[in-house]
C-alpha positions in Angstrom: 4.0 -13.0 15.1 2.9 -9.5 14.6 2.5 -8.3 10.9 5.1 -5.5 11.5 7.7 -8.1 12.5 7.6 -10.0 9.2 10.9 -9.9 7.3 9.8 -9.9 3.8 13.2 -10.4 2.3 13.4 -13.8 4.1 10.0 -15.2 3.2 10.3 -18.7 1.9 8.8 -19.9 -1.4 6.1 -21.7 0.7 4.6 -18.4 1.7 1.3 -17.7 -0.1 1.8 -14.7 -2.4 -1.8 -13.5 -1.7 -1.1 -12.9 2.0 2.2 -11.1 1.3 0.8 -8.8 -1.4 -2.3 -8.1 0.7 -0.1 -7.0 3.6 2.3 -5.0 1.5 -0.5 -3.1 -0.1 -3.4 -2.4 2.2 -2.0 -2.9 5.7 1.6 -1.7 5.8 1.5 0.7 2.9 5.2 -0.2 2.2 6.5 -0.6 -1.3 6.2 -4.2 -2.4 9.6 -5.8 -2.1 10.6 -8.1 -4.9 13.3 -9.7 -2.7 10.9 -12.5 -1.7 11.8 -15.6 -3.8 8.3 -16.4 -5.0 8.2 -19.0 -7.7 7.1 -17.6 -11.1 4.4 -20.3 -11.5 2.9 -19.4 -8.2 2.9 -15.7 -8.9 1.4 -16.3 -12.4 -1.5 -18.2 -10.9 -2.0 -15.6 -8.2 -2.2 -12.7 -10.7 -4.3 -14.7 -13.1 -6.9 -15.2 -10.4 -6.7 -11.6 -9.1 -7.0 -10.0 -12.5 -9.7 -12.2 -13.9 -11.8 -11.2 -10.9 -11.1 -7.5 -11.5 -9.6 -6.9 -15.0 -9.0 -3.2 -14.5 -7.2 -3.5 -11.1 -4.3 -1.2 -12.1 -2.5 -2.1 -8.9 -2.6 -5.8 -9.8 -1.4 -5.2 -13.3 1.6 -3.1 -12.1 2.5 -5.6 -9.5 2.4 -8.4 -12.0 4.6 -6.4 -14.4 7.0 -5.4 -11.7 7.4 -8.9 -10.5 8.3 -10.4 -13.9 10.4 -7.4 -14.7 12.4 -8.0 -11.5 12.7 -11.7 -12.4 13.7 -10.9 -16.0 11.0 -13.4 -17.2 10.5 -12.1 -20.8 7.5 -14.2 -21.9 5.5 -13.5 -18.8 6.5 -9.9 -18.7 5.3 -9.5 -22.3 2.0 -11.2 -21.5 1.5 -8.9 -18.5 2.2 -5.8 -20.6 -0.2 -7.0 -23.3 -2.9 -7.5 -20.7 -2.5 -4.0 -19.3 -2.5 -2.5 -22.9 -5.8 -4.4 -23.6 -7.5 -3.2 -20.5 -6.3 0.4 -20.8 -7.3 0.7 -24.4 -6.1 4.0 -25.7 -5.8 5.5 -22.2 -2.7 5.9 -20.1 -0.3 6.4 -23.0 2.4 7.9 -20.8 2.3 5.0 -18.4 2.3 2.4 -21.2 5.3 4.2 -22.8 7.3 4.3 -19.6 6.6 0.6 -19.0 7.8 -0.3 -22.5 11.0 1.6 -21.9 11.6 -0.2 -18.6 11.1 -3.6 -20.3 13.0 -3.0 -23.4 16.2 -4.7 -22.2 14.3 -7.9 -21.3 11.9 -8.3 -24.2 13.1 -9.4 -27.6 13.0 -7.1 -30.6 9.7 -8.4 -31.9 7.9 -8.0 -28.5 9.2 -4.5 -28.1 8.2 -3.5 -31.6 4.7 -5.0 -31.1 4.1 -2.9 -27.9 5.6 0.3 -29.3 3.2 0.0 -32.3 0.3 -0.4 -29.9 1.1 2.8 -28.0 -0.8 5.0 -30.5 -3.9 2.8 -30.7 -5.9 0.2 -28.8 -4.2 -3.2 -28.8 -6.3 -5.7 -30.7 -7.0 -8.5 -28.3 -7.5 -10.9 -31.2 -4.0 -10.2 -32.6 -2.3 -13.5 -33.4 1.0 -12.1 -31.9 -0.5 -12.0 -28.4 1.3 -14.6 -26.2 -0.4 -17.8 -24.8 -0.1 -16.4 -21.2 -2.1 -13.3 -22.1 -5.2 -13.4 -19.8 -7.5 -11.2 -21.9 -6.6 -12.6 -25.4 -9.8 -12.9 -27.5 -12.0 -11.2 -24.8 -14.0 -8.0 -24.8 -11.6 -5.1 -25.1 -13.6 -2.4 -23.3 -12.8 -3.9 -19.9 -11.8 -0.6 -18.3 -15.0 1.2 -19.3 -17.1 -1.7 -18.0 -15.2 -1.7 -14.8 -15.5 2.0 -14.1 -19.3 1.7 -14.2 -19.3 -0.6 -11.1 -18.2 1.5 -8.1 -18.2 -1.5 -5.8 -15.3 -3.0 -7.7 -13.1 0.1 -7.5 -10.0 0.2 -5.3 -10.4 2.1 -2.1 -8.7 5.5 -1.9 -6.5 3.9 0.8 -5.1 1.4 -1.7 -4.5 3.9 -4.5 -2.7 6.3 -2.2 -0.6 3.5 -0.7 0.6 2.6 -4.1 1.3 6.2 -5.0 3.2 6.7 -1.8 5.3 3.6 -2.6 6.4 5.3 -5.8 7.1 8.6 -4.0 9.2 6.8 -1.3 11.4 5.4 -4.1 11.7 8.8 -5.8 9.6 7.5 -8.8 7.7 10.8 -9.0 6.8 10.5 -12.6 5.3 7.1 -12.0 3.4 8.4 -9.0 1.9 11.3 -11.0 0.9 9.0 -13.9 -0.6 6.5 -11.6 -2.7 9.0 -9.6 -3.8 10.8 -12.8 -5.0 7.5 -14.3 -7.2 6.8 -11.3 -8.4 10.4 -11.1 -9.8 10.0 -14.5 -11.9 7.2 -13.1 -12.7 9.0 -9.9 -12.5 12.8 -10.6 -14.5 13.6 -7.4 -12.0 11.8 -5.2 -10.9 14.5 -2.7 -8.0 12.5 -1.1 -6.5 11.6 -4.4 -6.9 15.1 -5.8 -5.2 16.6 -2.7 -2.3 14.2 -2.9 -1.8 14.8 -6.6 -1.9 18.5 -6.2 0.5 18.3 -3.3 3.0 16.4 -5.4 2.8 18.9 -8.2 3.5 21.7 -5.7 6.4 19.9 -4.0 8.0 19.2 -7.4 7.1 22.8 -8.6 5.6 21.3 -11.8 3.5 24.2 -12.8 3.1 23.2 -16.4 2.0 19.7 -15.6 -0.3 21.1 -12.9 -2.0 23.4 -15.4 -2.6 20.5 -17.7 -4.3 18.6 -14.9 -6.1 21.7 -13.9 -7.8 22.0 -17.3 -8.9 18.4 -17.1 -10.2 18.2 -13.5 -10.9 21.7 -12.1 -14.6 21.7 -13.2 -15.5 19.0 -10.6 -18.0 20.4 -8.1 -16.5 18.5 -5.1 -12.8 19.2 -5.8 -12.8 22.3 -7.9 -11.9 24.5 -4.9 -8.8 22.4 -4.3 -7.6 23.1 -7.9 -8.5 26.8 -7.7 -6.6 27.2 -4.4 -3.5 25.5 -5.9 -3.8 27.6 -9.0 -3.6 30.7 -6.9 -0.6 29.4 -5.0 1.3 28.7 -8.3 0.5 32.2 -9.5 
């Protein structure tokens, strides 16, 4: 069977999650469908292995959150959000806030309050309120900083853009902007990512948001001309 002929909404629970997610991300560049009836225990094990290998794999964190959000599994969703908060530290506030809003109807009041309080500061990975399923409980909190120093462990531009495109295809423009901006902070010299981010600002005519990003990234030697050209176009 050719990969393009796979009907993902009919995949059985016997199908290995790793193969499905690998195809949905890198190969097909299609948005990951949550119609496949994967068992929560299998997915929890898959994400645990993946994220312990690369703690700052933002794709992996978002896929984990989206899966348990779709399944309305409150305890595992809470654990997934806590892990992302630990890894991001005080970065990505807009992304963290949006995810909290999305999960509010599934989490209980105590879980929601805990995450909301952590929006303005780094989540203490030794906090006693962290759930048992939290992968990075009682571990070193500066995981993202450590990860960024190792270029070999970064996601390829192809993977990053594929995930951004999946948000765009589903009209989740704010999510796409937040996602690309977070990765651009790690890879400010990434020309493909810069071009796609600027293109989305232009399509949405978001001059104010563009100007904010311009002030942050326009001084890069390899991509500064892209920002300057776009600045002129907005003017």
